[in-house]
C-alpha positions as CSV (number, residue, x, y, z in Angstrom):
1,M,-14.1,12.2,19.5
2,A,-13.8,14.4,16.4
3,D,-12.3,11.5,14.5
4,Q,-15.3,9.3,15.3
5,V,-17.8,12.0,14.3
6,I,-16.0,12.4,10.9
7,F,-16.0,8.7,10.5
8,L,-19.7,8.3,11.3
9,I,-20.8,11.2,9.0
10,S,-18.6,9.9,6.2
11,L,-20.1,6.4,6.7
12,V,-23.6,7.6,6.4
13,T,-22.9,9.8,3.4
14,L,-21.2,6.8,1.6
15,A,-24.1,4.6,2.4
16,I,-26.4,7.1,0.8
17,A,-24.0,7.3,-2.2
18,A,-24.1,3.5,-2.6
19,A,-27.9,3.6,-2.5
20,F,-28.1,6.3,-5.2
21,S,-25.9,4.2,-7.4
22,Y,-29.0,2.2,-8.3
23,W,-30.5,5.3,-9.9
24,S,-27.4,7.2,-11.0
25,A,-23.7,6.3,-10.8
26,R,-22.9,9.9,-11.3
27,I,-24.6,11.0,-8.1
28,S,-22.7,8.3,-6.2
29,M,-19.5,9.5,-7.7
30,I,-20.1,13.1,-6.7
31,L,-21.1,12.2,-3.1
32,S,-18.0,9.9,-2.8
33,L,-15.7,12.5,-4.1
34,A,-17.2,15.0,-1.7
35,V,-16.4,12.7,1.2
36,L,-12.9,12.3,-0.1
37,I,-12.3,16.0,-0.2
38,V,-14.0,16.9,3.1
39,A,-12.3,14.1,5.0
40,S,-8.9,15.1,3.6
41,L,-9.4,18.7,4.5
42,S,-10.2,17.7,8.1
43,Y,-6.6,16.4,8.2
44,F,-5.0,19.1,6.1
45,K,-1.4,17.8,6.4
46,M,1.1,16.4,3.9
47,L,0.5,12.7,4.6
48,P,-3.3,12.8,4.5
49,T,-3.1,15.0,1.3
50,L,-1.0,12.3,-0.5
51,I,-3.4,9.6,0.7
52,F,-6.2,11.7,-0.7
53,L,-4.4,11.8,-4.1
54,V,-4.0,8.1,-4.1
55,A,-7.7,7.6,-3.5
56,F,-8.7,10.3,-5.9
57,L,-6.7,8.7,-8.7
58,N,-8.3,5.4,-7.8
59,V,-11.8,6.9,-8.2
60,L,-10.8,8.5,-11.5
61,S,-9.5,5.2,-12.7
62,L,-12.9,3.6,-12.0
63,L,-14.5,6.2,-14.3
64,A,-12.6,4.5,-17.2
65,L,-14.3,1.2,-16.7
66,K,-16.6,0.8,-19.7
67,S,-18.9,-1.5,-17.7
68,S,-19.1,-2.6,-14.1
69,Q,-21.7,-4.6,-12.1
70,L,-21.2,-2.3,-9.2
71,K,-20.9,1.1,-10.9
72,G,-21.4,3.7,-8.3
73,I,-20.8,1.4,-5.3
74,D,-17.2,1.1,-6.2
75,Y,-16.6,4.9,-5.8
76,A,-18.1,4.7,-2.3
77,L,-15.9,1.7,-1.4
78,V,-12.7,3.5,-2.3
79,S,-13.9,6.6,-0.3
80,F,-14.6,4.3,2.7
81,M,-11.0,2.9,2.4
82,L,-9.7,6.4,2.4
83,I,-11.6,7.3,5.6
84,A,-10.2,4.2,7.4
85,T,-6.7,5.0,6.2
86,L,-6.8,8.7,7.4
87,L,-8.1,7.6,10.8
88,I,-5.2,5.1,11.2
89,F,-2.7,7.9,11.1
90,Y,-4.1,9.6,14.1
91,T,-5.2,6.9,16.5
92,S,-3.3,4.5,18.8
93,D,-6.3,2.8,20.4
94,P,-5.9,-1.0,19.9
95,A,-9.6,-1.7,19.3
96,M,-9.8,1.2,16.8
97,L,-6.7,0.1,15.0
98,L,-7.9,-3.4,14.5
99,A,-11.4,-2.3,13.5
100,L,-10.0,0.1,10.9
101,F,-7.7,-2.7,9.7
102,V,-10.8,-4.8,8.8
103,A,-12.7,-1.7,7.5
104,A,-9.9,-0.9,5.0
105,S,-9.5,-4.5,3.9
106,A,-13.1,-5.7,3.4
107,P,-14.0,-3.4,0.4
108,T,-11.2,-5.0,-1.6
109,Y,-13.1,-8.3,-1.5
110,I,-15.7,-6.7,-3.7
111,L,-13.5,-4.4,-5.8
112,I,-11.3,-7.3,-7.0
113,M,-14.2,-8.9,-8.8
114,I,-15.5,-5.9,-10.8
115,G,-14.8,-5.4,-14.5
116,E,-16.4,-6.0,-17.8
117,R,-17.4,-9.4,-16.3
118,M,-17.6,-10.5,-12.7
119,N,-14.4,-12.3,-11.9
120,I,-15.8,-14.8,-9.4
121,D,-12.9,-17.3,-9.6
122,I,-10.2,-14.8,-8.9
123,G,-12.4,-13.2,-6.3
124,V,-12.8,-16.4,-4.3
125,K,-9.0,-17.0,-4.4
126,Y,-8.3,-13.5,-3.3
127,I,-10.9,-13.5,-0.5
128,T,-9.7,-16.8,0.8
129,F,-6.2,-15.5,1.3
130,M,-7.3,-12.2,2.7
131,I,-9.6,-13.7,5.3
132,F,-6.9,-16.1,6.4
133,G,-4.4,-13.2,6.6
134,T,-6.8,-11.0,8.5
135,V,-7.5,-13.6,11.1
136,L,-3.8,-14.3,11.7
137,F,-3.0,-10.5,11.9
138,I,-5.8,-9.7,14.4
139,L,-4.9,-12.8,16.5
140,G,-1.3,-11.8,16.6
141,A,-2.1,-8.2,17.5
142,A,-4.5,-9.2,20.3
143,L,-1.9,-11.6,21.7
144,L,0.8,-8.9,21.6
145,Y,-1.3,-6.5,23.6
146,Y,-2.2,-9.3,26.0
147,N,1.5,-10.3,26.4
148,F,2.4,-6.7,27.2
149,E,0.4,-7.1,30.4
150,H,1.1,-10.8,31.1
151,R,4.7,-11.4,30.0
152,S,5.5,-14.7,28.3
153,S,8.3,-15.3,25.8
154,L,6.4,-18.1,24.1
155,I,3.2,-16.1,23.7
156,Y,5.2,-13.1,22.4
157,S,7.0,-15.2,19.8
158,L,3.8,-16.9,18.6
159,A,2.0,-13.5,18.5
160,M,4.7,-11.9,16.4
161,L,4.8,-14.9,14.1
162,S,1.1,-14.7,13.7
163,L,1.1,-10.9,13.1
164,I,3.9,-11.0,10.5
165,T,2.4,-14.0,8.7
166,G,-1.0,-12.2,8.5
167,L,0.8,-9.0,7.3
168,A,2.7,-11.0,4.7
169,I,-0.5,-12.6,3.3
170,E,-2.4,-9.3,3.3
171,V,0.2,-7.2,1.4
172,G,2.0,-10.0,-0.6
173,I,5.3,-10.6,1.2
174,A,7.3,-13.7,0.2
175,P,7.0,-16.6,0.9
176,A,3.2,-15.8,1.5
177,H,2.9,-14.1,-1.9
178,E,1.5,-16.8,-4.2
179,W,-1.8,-15.0,-4.7
180,V,-0.2,-11.8,-5.9
181,P,1.1,-12.6,-9.5
182,D,-2.0,-14.7,-10.2
183,V,-4.5,-12.1,-9.1
184,F,-2.7,-9.2,-10.6
185,S,-2.4,-10.9,-14.0
186,T,-6.0,-12.2,-14.1
187,A,-8.2,-9.4,-12.6
188,D,-9.1,-6.2,-14.4
189,P,-6.1,-3.7,-14.2
190,V,-8.2,-0.9,-12.7
191,P,-9.4,-2.7,-9.4
192,V,-6.0,-4.3,-9.2
193,S,-4.4,-0.8,-9.2
194,I,-6.6,0.0,-6.1
195,I,-5.5,-3.2,-4.3
196,A,-1.9,-2.5,-5.2
197,S,-2.0,1.1,-4.0
198,L,-4.5,2.4,-1.4
199,A,-5.0,-1.0,0.3
200,K,-1.3,-1.4,1.2
201,F,-1.1,1.5,3.7
202,V,-3.3,0.3,6.6
203,P,-1.7,-3.1,7.2
204,F,1.7,-1.6,7.6
205,L,0.6,1.4,9.6
206,V,-1.2,-0.8,12.1
207,A,1.7,-3.2,12.3
208,Y,4.1,-0.3,13.0
209,K,1.9,0.9,15.8
210,V,1.2,-2.5,17.4
211,I,4.8,-3.7,17.4
212,S,6.2,-0.4,18.7
213,A,3.6,-0.2,21.4
214,T,4.1,-3.8,22.6
215,A,7.9,-4.1,22.2
216,V,9.7,-6.2,24.9
217,S,13.2,-7.6,25.5
218,E,12.6,-10.4,23.0
219,T,11.7,-8.0,20.2
220,Q,15.2,-7.5,18.9
221,Q,15.8,-11.2,18.2
222,L,12.6,-11.5,16.3
223,L,13.4,-8.4,14.3
224,F,16.3,-10.3,12.8
225,L,13.9,-12.9,11.5
226,I,11.7,-10.2,10.0
227,A,14.9,-8.8,8.3
228,I,15.5,-12.2,6.7
229,I,11.9,-12.4,5.5
230,A,12.3,-8.9,4.0
231,A,15.4,-9.9,2.1
232,L,13.7,-13.0,0.8
233,S,10.8,-11.0,-0.4
234,M,13.1,-8.6,-2.2
235,F,14.9,-11.4,-4.1
236,V,11.7,-13.4,-4.8
237,G,9.9,-10.4,-6.2
238,N,12.7,-9.0,-8.3
239,I,13.8,-12.4,-9.7
240,G,10.2,-13.3,-10.4
241,A,9.7,-10.0,-12.3
242,L,12.8,-10.6,-14.3
243,T,11.7,-14.0,-15.4
244,T,8.2,-13.1,-16.7
245,K,7.2,-11.2,-19.8
246,D,3.5,-10.4,-18.9
247,P,3.4,-6.8,-17.7
248,A,0.6,-7.3,-15.1
249,R,2.4,-10.4,-13.7
250,T,5.7,-8.3,-13.6
251,L,3.9,-5.7,-11.6
252,G,2.7,-8.4,-9.2
253,Y,6.2,-9.5,-8.5
254,S,7.4,-5.9,-8.3
255,T,4.8,-5.5,-5.5
256,V,6.3,-8.4,-3.7
257,A,9.8,-6.8,-3.9
258,N,8.4,-3.4,-2.8
259,M,6.7,-4.9,0.2
260,G,10.0,-6.5,1.1
261,Y,11.6,-3.0,1.1
262,V,8.9,-1.7,3.4
263,L,9.1,-4.7,5.7
264,A,12.9,-4.1,6.0
265,T,12.1,-0.9,8.0
266,F,10.8,-3.1,10.9
267,A,14.4,-4.0,11.6
268,A,14.9,-0.5,12.9
269,I,11.8,-0.3,15.0
270,N,13.9,-0.6,18.2
271,A,16.6,1.8,17.0
272,G,15.7,5.0,19.0
273,E,15.4,8.1,16.9
274,Y,16.3,6.2,13.7
275,V,12.9,4.5,13.9
276,Y,11.3,7.7,12.6
277,F,13.6,7.6,9.5
278,A,12.7,4.0,9.0
279,I,9.0,4.5,9.2
280,A,9.2,7.6,7.0
281,G,11.1,5.7,4.4
282,G,8.6,2.8,4.6
283,I,5.6,5.2,4.2
284,L,7.3,7.0,1.3
285,Q,8.0,3.7,-0.4
286,L,4.3,2.8,0.0
287,F,3.5,6.1,-1.9
288,V,6.1,5.2,-4.6
289,N,4.4,1.8,-4.9
290,A,0.9,3.4,-4.9
291,F,1.5,6.1,-7.5
292,G,3.6,3.7,-9.6
293,K,1.1,0.9,-9.6
294,I,-1.8,3.3,-10.4
295,G,0.3,4.7,-13.3
296,F,1.5,1.3,-14.7
297,F,-1.8,-0.6,-14.4
298,N,-3.7,2.2,-16.1
299,S,-1.1,2.4,-18.8
300,I,-1.5,-1.4,-19.4
301,K,-5.2,-0.8,-20.0
302,E,-4.8,2.2,-22.4
303,G,-1.1,2.9,-23.0
304,T,0.6,6.2,-22.1
305,S,3.3,8.5,-23.2
306,S,6.9,7.3,-23.0
307,T,7.8,10.3,-20.7
308,C,5.3,9.1,-18.1
309,S,6.3,5.4,-18.3
310,W,10.0,6.3,-18.0
311,L,9.3,8.6,-15.1
312,L,7.5,5.9,-13.2
313,S,10.2,3.4,-14.0
314,A,13.0,5.8,-12.9
315,S,11.3,6.4,-9.6
316,F,10.9,2.6,-8.9
317,I,14.5,2.1,-9.7
318,G,15.5,4.8,-7.3
319,I,17.1,7.5,-9.5
320,P,17.6,10.8,-7.6
321,P,15.8,13.1,-6.9
322,L,12.6,11.2,-7.6
323,M,10.4,9.8,-4.8
324,G,11.8,6.3,-5.1
325,F,15.3,7.5,-4.4
326,W,14.4,9.3,-1.2
327,S,12.3,6.4,0.1
328,K,15.1,3.9,-0.3
329,F,17.6,6.5,1.0
330,L,15.7,6.9,4.3
331,I,15.3,3.1,4.6
332,I,19.0,2.5,4.0
333,Y,20.0,5.3,6.3
334,S,17.9,3.8,9.2
335,L,19.2,0.3,8.5
336,V,22.9,1.3,8.5
337,F,22.5,3.0,11.9
338,S,20.5,0.2,13.3
339,N,23.3,-2.3,12.7
340,Y,21.6,-3.9,9.7
341,L,24.3,-2.9,7.2
342,W,23.9,-6.3,5.4
343,L,20.2,-5.7,4.8
344,A,20.9,-2.2,3.4
345,I,23.4,-3.7,1.0
346,L,20.9,-6.3,-0.1
347,L,18.3,-3.5,-0.7
348,V,20.8,-1.7,-3.0
349,L,21.6,-4.9,-4.8
350,N,17.9,-5.6,-5.4
351,S,17.4,-2.1,-6.7
352,A,20.1,-2.9,-9.3
353,I,18.4,-6.2,-10.1
354,S,15.1,-4.4,-10.8
355,V,16.5,-2.1,-13.5
356,P,16.0,-4.5,-16.5
357,Y,12.3,-5.2,-15.9
358,Y,11.4,-1.6,-15.1
359,V,13.1,-0.6,-18.4
360,R,11.1,-3.3,-20.1
361,L,7.8,-2.0,-18.5
362,A,8.6,1.5,-19.7
363,R,9.1,0.3,-23.3
364,I,5.9,-1.8,-23.2
365,T,3.6,0.8,-21.7
366,G,5.0,3.8,-23.5
367,K,2.7,3.4,-26.5
368,G,1.8,7.0,-27.1
369,W,-0.4,9.6,-25.6
370,K,-4.2,9.5,-25.9
371,P,-6.4,12.3,-24.5
372,N,-8.6,10.2,-22.2
373,I,-9.2,9.9,-18.4
374,T,-6.8,7.0,-18.1
375,N,-3.9,8.9,-19.6
376,Y,-4.6,11.9,-17.3
377,V,-4.5,9.5,-14.3
378,V,-1.2,8.2,-15.5
379,L,0.2,11.7,-16.0
380,V,-0.7,12.9,-12.5
381,A,0.6,9.7,-11.0
382,S,4.0,10.1,-12.8
383,L,4.2,13.8,-12.0
384,L,3.7,13.1,-8.3
385,M,7.1,11.2,-8.3
386,L,8.6,14.7,-8.7
387,I,7.4,16.1,-5.4
388,T,10.7,15.2,-3.8
389,L,12.8,17.4,-6.0
390,I,13.5,19.2,-2.8
391,P,14.7,16.8,0.0
392,P,11.5,15.6,1.8
393,T,12.3,16.4,5.4
394,W,8.6,16.8,5.8
395,I,8.0,13.1,5.8
396,V,10.2,12.5,8.9
397,E,8.6,15.4,10.7
398,S,5.1,14.1,9.8
399,V,6.0,10.7,11.1
400,M,7.2,12.2,14.4
401,Q,3.8,13.9,14.8
402,L,1.7,10.7,14.5
403,R,0.2,9.0,17.5
404,W,2.3,6.0,18.4
């Protein structure tokens, strides 16, 4: 009940913020940031705090846009996405999960088009893929819950296929990734950084909860298929990033690879206590991807210090004790003890394959420090990769406390 009250109050406040944007974008920004802070304090734990930081950096990134057709409304949309993401962590109600899934995805339809000029063409392409993915995801989830009460192997298989296909389209998992490099390299880097960061959490969190809640005897066989798709996405993403020189397109393919790493955690969803390590590793990898993409896309726009760019690259590669090392360590640990040693080996191999293009990104974006809002965003994003200097046992404990 408290969650619903927070959601309703936040929704009303953000509607007011959006309305004020017609008179003053600054008022809209202040109200949106207030919602960010109050909502995060309502869930004062490590995971919600990190989600708040992702959203907060997204809002600060929007401040750097010199012109936008939706100045003021964009702040409210990011705050709305944060509320939906926070609620996902602490609900297991099927209807609420799917409603929040749509609520977190819909604002990106508008955000992708903002910039110095309205990107209608890229917006149409993105929205077409997202709507198709959303329909497949919701259909798959609904059928999984239905099948849990009325068992049918055929329905379960079709439902899982629909859910995973929808998830793949939503987040950019190969082979349903075609929109990612095109959108990432064409749209303005700032809104792309939001879609590449905050928007990735809800689809995976909902999928984790739906699949674990509806697991049946056929689940294990289908998890093997998911593992193959995860491996494919790793290779397609990393090889694609290696073979392109455009920084934004490279980051698009990097996202495809990172989503493959996260998808690999689903292979351990039936592995008893190891599922918590898998999900913890997946969520931590989403944070690596979020802070890394915020940092890199903003540095593409303005450039940043070489220290920040190398720190971001080192975390993506998985150099200890940065966040990217621990996320991959937890994923590999869960896969090894879930009898998916081959997938763990492929993950390590793909981390090695990624080294050259992350080194290239560090060299391209490390153009020198400039005292502006964009560089401060990049600085904070890169420093957040250091929060795992002490082994992050808190991430596993936090996952265990979530509602499944």
